[in-house]
N, C-alpha and C positions, 0 to 999 in steps of 0.2 A: 309507401313504395311496394310495388307488387312483388310477390315471392318468385324466386327463380324456378324455372320449370324443372321437372324431374327428368332424369336420363331415361330414354327409351331402351328397354331391355329385351333380350331374346328369351322366351320362356319355353319354346319347344324346338325340336330338331327340324320340324317342317318349316317353322318361321325362319330358321337359319338359312334355308335354301334361297328364299326370296326369288322365285323364278321370274324371269322377264319375258315379255312377249317379243322382245327383239332377239334375233338370232345372229350371232357373230361367229366368224371363222378366223382361226389363226392360220398362218402359212402351212399349207399341206393338208388342212382339214377339209372335209367334204360333207355336204348334206344332200339328201334325196327327198324331194317333196313335190306335191302337186300344186301347180300355179293356179291361183284363184283370181287371175287378172289377165288383161290384154296389155301388152307394152305399147299402148297407143294413147297419147294425151288428148286426142281429138274426140274420143268416145265420151258420150254423156253418161251412160249407165255402166260405170266401171269403178265401183267403190273400193275394189281391192288394189287400186293403183293410183298414186299421187306423185306426179312429176313436178319438180321445182328447181330453183337455182339456190346455190349457197356459196359462201366465201370462207376461206381459211383465215382464221385469226391467228397470226403467227405468235403474237405475244401470249395469248391465252391458250395456244395449242388446241383449239377447238374449232368446229365448223359452226357458222352462223347463217341461217336461212336469209336469202336476199330479201330486202324490204322494198324492192321496186324503185319507184321514183324518189322515195325518201331515203334510199340506201346510201349512207356515207362511204361504204366500201366502193361502190360504183363511182361516186363523186370523186374519190381519191384515185381513180384509174385502175382499180383492181377488178379484173374480169371474173365473173362468176363461173362456177362449174355446174354441170347438169347432174341431177340426182333424182332418184325415184324411190319412194317408200312402197313396198310390194307385200301382198298378203299371200301366205303359203299354208297348205294343209299337210301335216306330217302324219300319215296314216298309221305308222308303226309306234308312235308315241302314246303315252297314257292320255286318257280323256282330258285331263286338265292341262295338257301340254301339247295339244294337237295343232294349234294355230300360232304361227310366228310371223313377225314382220322382218323383212330383210331390206336393207338400204343398198340399192344398186347404183353404181357409178355409170358414167356415160358409156364406157366400153362394154360393160355388162348389159346395159339396156339395149345397145346395138346388137349384141349377140343374141339376146332373147328375141328381138324383132326378126332377126334372120331365121331363127328356128320356126317362128310363127309363119313366115312367108313361105318357107320350104315345105311345111306340113301340107298334106292333101286338103285339109279343111281350112288352111290359112288362118289358123287360130292357135293360141298358146294355152288358153284356159282349159283346164282339165287334164293337161299332160303332166306326167311325172318327169321332173328334170333333175339332173345331177349338177350341182354347183360345187366347184373346188377352188380354193384360194391358192394361187400359185406363188405369190411373193408378198412383200410388205409394201409394195408401191401401188397396190390397188388392182393387180391383174388377177382375173378370175377366168376359169374355163367353164362353159355351160354345155350340156349335152342332153338330148331327150332320151328317156329310158323306154324300153320296149313294153312297159306295162300298158294295159288297156285304158283308154281315155275314159274319164268319168262321164256319166250321162248328164243331160241338162237338168233333170230333176235333182240329182245328187249335188250338182254344183250350186244350184239355187239354195238348197238347204244349208250346205256347208258355208257358202258365202255369207248368208244371214247370221249363222252361228259365229263365224269368224269375226265379223264386224262387231257383234255384241261382246265378244271376248276382248278384242284389242281396242275398240273405240274407232271413231271416224278418223281416217288417216289425215285429212286436212286439218282437223282440230289438233291432232298430235303435233304436226309441224308448226302450227300457229303457236302452241304453247312453248315449243322449243325456241322460237324466235323471241317471244316475250321474256322467257327465262334468260336467254343470252343477253338481251338488251339490258335487263336488270343487273346482270353481272357486270357488264361494261359500264353501266351508270355508276355502280359502286366503285369500280376501279378508277373511273374518271374523277369521282369525288375525292378519293384519296390522293390522286396526283395533284388535284387543284389545291388541296390543303398543303401539300409539300411545297407547291410553287408559291403560295402566299407567303412563305417564310423567307423567300429570296428577296434581293434588293433590285430586281429587274424593274424597269419602268413600265408604264401602262401599255405602251405600244408593243413591247416584247411579250407581255402577258396576253394581250389579245391575239397576237400571232400564234402563241403556243396553244391556244384553245381551238384553233381552226382544225377541222377534221383531217386535213392532209398531213398535219404534223403528228397525228396519232395513227398513221398508217392505215387509214380507212376504218377505224373503229367507230361505230355509230354512237351518237349521244342518245341515250335511252330515255324513254318516258316511264313514269311510275306504272307498275302493273300489280295485279293481285299476287299474293304469296302463293308459291307452288306447293302442292301436297307432296311430301317426300315419298309417299307410297306410289306415286304415278310411275308406271314402268318406263316412260320415256326419259326419266331422270338418268337412267343408265346409258342411254344412247350416246350422250355427249362424251362419256368416258371411253367409248369404244375407239374413237379416232385418235391416233397418235401421230400419223404422218399425213401431210396434205396430198391430195390428188393433184397432179399437174393440170394446169389450164389446158384447154383444147389447143391453144396456139403454140404449145410446147410439145406437140405430138411428135415432131421430127426428132427432138432431143430424146424423147422416150424410146423411139424406135432405134436410135443409134446406141443407146445404153443397152437395150435388150439384145441388139446384134452383137455388141462387144461381150456381153455376159454369156452368149450362146456359142462363142467361137470355139470353146473347148469341148462342147458337147457334140456327139455325132448326129448327123441329120439323116443318115441312111445306113443300114447294115445289110451286108450281102454275105451270108454264110459265116458270120462272126461267131467265134467261140466265147461264151460268157460263163461266169461262175455265179450261181445264185447265192446272194447274201441274206435275203429275207423273203419269205412268202407271206403275203397279206391276202388271205382268202376272203376276208370281209369286203375289201375294196377291189378284189380281183386284180392285184398288181404285184409285180416282182421287183425287188431291188437287186440289181445285177452289177457285176464288175467285169470290165474288159480292158482292152488296151487303152481306151479313151477315158478310163476311170469308172467311177460308180454312178449309176443313174437308175431311174424308175422305168420299168417296162410294163406296158399293158398288153393283154392278149386280144387279138381281133376275134370277132364272133365266128370267123371262118376257120380258126385254128381248132382242131379236133382234140388236142391234148387237154385233159382236165387239169386245172390248176392244183387240185388236191393231189395229183400224181407227182408234183414237183416238190423238191425238198431243198433245204439249205445245204450248200456245199456241192450240189450237182452241177455238172457242166452241160450246157445246152448250145446247140448250133442254131443261129437265129437269122432270119431275114426280117427287116423291120424298116418302117418309114416314120418320119415325124409329121403329125397331122396339123390342122389349122390351130388346134388348141395347144400346140407346142408339146404334145405328148408323144413319146416314142411308142409305136404300136407294132407288135409282132404280127407278121402275116404268115410265117412258117416257123415251126419250132421242132427241133430234133433233140431228144435226150441222149447224151453221149454216155455209153456204158463204160464202166471202169475196166472191163475185160474185153478181149478181142471179140469181134463179131459185129453183126449189123446193128446199127443203132435203132432204138425205138423212135419212130417218126410219126408225124401227123399224116393221115391218109389223104388229106387234101392240101395242096399247095396253091396258094392264091396270090395274085398281085392286086394291090389296092392303091387307089389314088390318094395322094397325101392331102388333097384339098377337099375331102368329103367332110361335111359338117354333121351328118346324121349317123356317124359311127356309134354303135352300141356295143358294150362289152357283154360277153356271155355271162349269165347269172347262174 
């Protein structure tokens, strides 16, 4: 009888970190990085982008890549969702942590495509993008940054180095599929053992084993054991809530509209009290008659965010933009004593449907 394996231990603090090539965001978190891909599935030479379909396994609370014609999820009538694995360059990170993979859902893919179309060069690759997670239902806001686009030579070098660091994107998704099917195979085997202990007849047993009775979970084939060191092992742990199918878009819009009823859509000379100043992300948390919310400064507002402090009262004109952010177009600092308030020297009006807004850095 073979001896039992020994427990794998952590011997250094560096090993404890176990950095992953996958970049995940919690609600309210933001990252700024350079896109090393084009959001276009029709391009042949686009190794930093891999678009595919997947399904939400409700019982396992995990995503499973769609297996195409052999997919039991599809046979059970469950529509797949669109997803894309994308490669990013983080210039401000350490050398060992400069390349990350980010999984974009359908709405984020669509927003990235819009940025590429509106850019003068009609391309996304080489642009620095700000990505912020807005909620737990898979809503993100994306916005181009004013940084200079990387040159073709730089992109070629970084793309090669990035793929060497993360691995081929299609192979990563293939391994995810094999691992998920192996998990489902093991689950199905346990369920079959439990079922063999019942007194049901053969007809009921055969009916129980059909894919539709398992809510679309595929019957898996045997695959090689996965190496626990592979970074993609952590990807499946990321997802906790399913993204709604495309055909439920109307319901999503209704929910978002209901949630936004209590939030202001436009401010005209509103007096607000500053609750928090976030200079790193260039945003303010303010409180007014409509409650507390986050306020961004337009690039046309001349007041420096460093001049603003918690507890100050400000008079604000603002509009809500396409990314559902409240953006100030005019800011006046209200003095505690009598006198003329300190105000921005330029008052601007701004269209709320502009996608290329950039905040001042």
